N, C-alpha and C positions, 0 to 999 in steps of 0.2 A: 504493501500499501504506499501512496506517495501523499504526503501533505505538506502544506506551505506554512511556515512559521516566520514572520517577519522578513519575508520574501526569500526565504532558503528552503530550499527542497529538502526535504526530510524523509528517509526510507524507514518503515517500520514494519515489524512482523509479530503477532502474537499467536499464541497456541494456549487454549483453555481446555481443561478436561475435568469433569466431577462425576462422582456417583453417590448416591445414598440407598441404603438400605435398612428397612424396618419390618420387624417381627415381634408378634405376640403370640402367646399361648396361654389359653385358659383351660386349665384342665382340672375337673373334679376327681380327685382319687376315689371318693366315695362320698358318702353325705355328710360326713363329718370333717372331711380335710380336702382344702382346695388350694392348688398350685396355680401361680402366674408368674408367668416368664416374658422377659420383654429384651429387646435388642435393638440398636440403632447405630449404623456405621456410615459415616460420611467422609469423603475424601474431595478435595480441591486443589488443582494445580494449575498455575497460571505462569507461562515462560513470554517475556516481552522483550523486544530489543528494536532499537532504533539507532539511526546513525545518519548524518549529513551526507551530501554528495561526495564532498572530497575526503570523507572517512577521517577527519579531525577530531570529530565529537561522534561517540557512541554510548550507549548505555545497555546493559543486559541485565534484566531482573528475572528472578523466579521466587515464587511464592507457592510453598506446600502447606496445606491445612488437613488435618486427618483428626477424626474423633469416632471413639468406640466406647459406647456404653452398653451394660447390660445389668440386669436385675433380677429378682426374684422374691416372691412372698410365698409362704406356707401359713394358711390359717386353720387351726385345728380346734376341733371341739371335742374333748377327751371325755368329757361327762356332762351332764346336765349344768353342772356347778364350776368347771374347770375349763378354759380355753387358753390357747397360745396363739401368737402371731410372730412369724420370724420373716424378717426381710433383710436382704443383703442386697449389695450393688457394687460395681465398679465402674470408674469411668476414667477413660484416657484421651488427652487433648495434646496435639503436637502443632506447632506452627513454626516453620523453618522458611527463612527468606535469605535472599543474596541480591545485592546490587553492585555491579561493576559499571565503574563509570571512566570513560578515558575522554578527558577535556583538559588540555594541557596539563598531563600527568595521571596517573592511575588513582583512582578512589575507589574503596571497596568497603562494603558493609554487609556484614553476617548477623542475622539472629535467630536464636534457637530458644523456643518458648515451649515448655511442657509442663502439664497439670498431670496429677494422677491421685484419684480418690477411691478409698475401698470404705464401705461401711457395712456394720452387721448391728441389728436391732431385733432384740427380743423383749416380747411384751406377754406378760401372764396376768389371767383375771380369774379369781375365786370369789364365787358368791358365796359370802357366809350366811346370809340371810336375805330375805326379800329386799330389805332396806340398807344392807350392808355388803360391799365388794371390798375384795382385798386386791389391789393391782400393784404390779412391780414389774422392773424390766431391768435390761441392760443394753447399752448402747457403746458401740466402738467406732468412731471415726478416724481416719488415717489419711492425710493430704500432703502431697509432696509437690514442690513448685520449682522448677529450674527455670531460670532467665538468663541468658547469655547474649551478649553485644559485643561485637568485635568490629571497629572502625580502623580501617588503614588510610593514611593520606588523605587528609590530613591527621595527625594524630588527635586522638579525642580522649580525654580523661574525665572522670567525673568522681565527685567527691560527696561524701554524705554530710549533710547539714545536720547537726544535733542542735535541739534546742531545749531549754529546761525553763520551768516555772515553779515558783513555789507559792502559796496562798494562806493566809492566816485571816480567820474572821473570828471577832468576838463581839457577838451581837449587844451585851450588857454595856460595853462601852463604846458602841459603834465603830469600832477600829476595823480597818480593811487594808491589809499589806498584801501588796503583790510584787515579787521580784521575777525577773527573767529576762 
């Protein structure tokens, strides 16, 4: 494809690919136990490049995005008074990007982001009487996050800004002190 930018001819090329898939299963094991499962999977990829006619400036970019999530639940009625519900899920998300630019020197940017989450939750309910239930449970969540960014030419550095604040209030004397 040819486009004009500020009276300059620019050549560009792009390639895009994606898919998504979703599935759900509802299965009654028996009249007292019900199983539910779900899955979603998506993927996107975009490659893009452009350059001017004399090849003095060009940019190549790639972006990959991926997500996979699945989960399930099992609901059980053990007796007329005792029930349980178990939920589990896992999700994964990945984003990778790359930009390379040649414009009076080489500039590159690489990014990698990932998120992983796992969870298990168990709930129990016991009917002690018609007006009194005893409910309890356990929940476990685990989340992992990776975020990487690499920049070359020009050199890129980042710093973390730390701030602090302290506050003291004494309503009797109407004193309010803030530091930070």
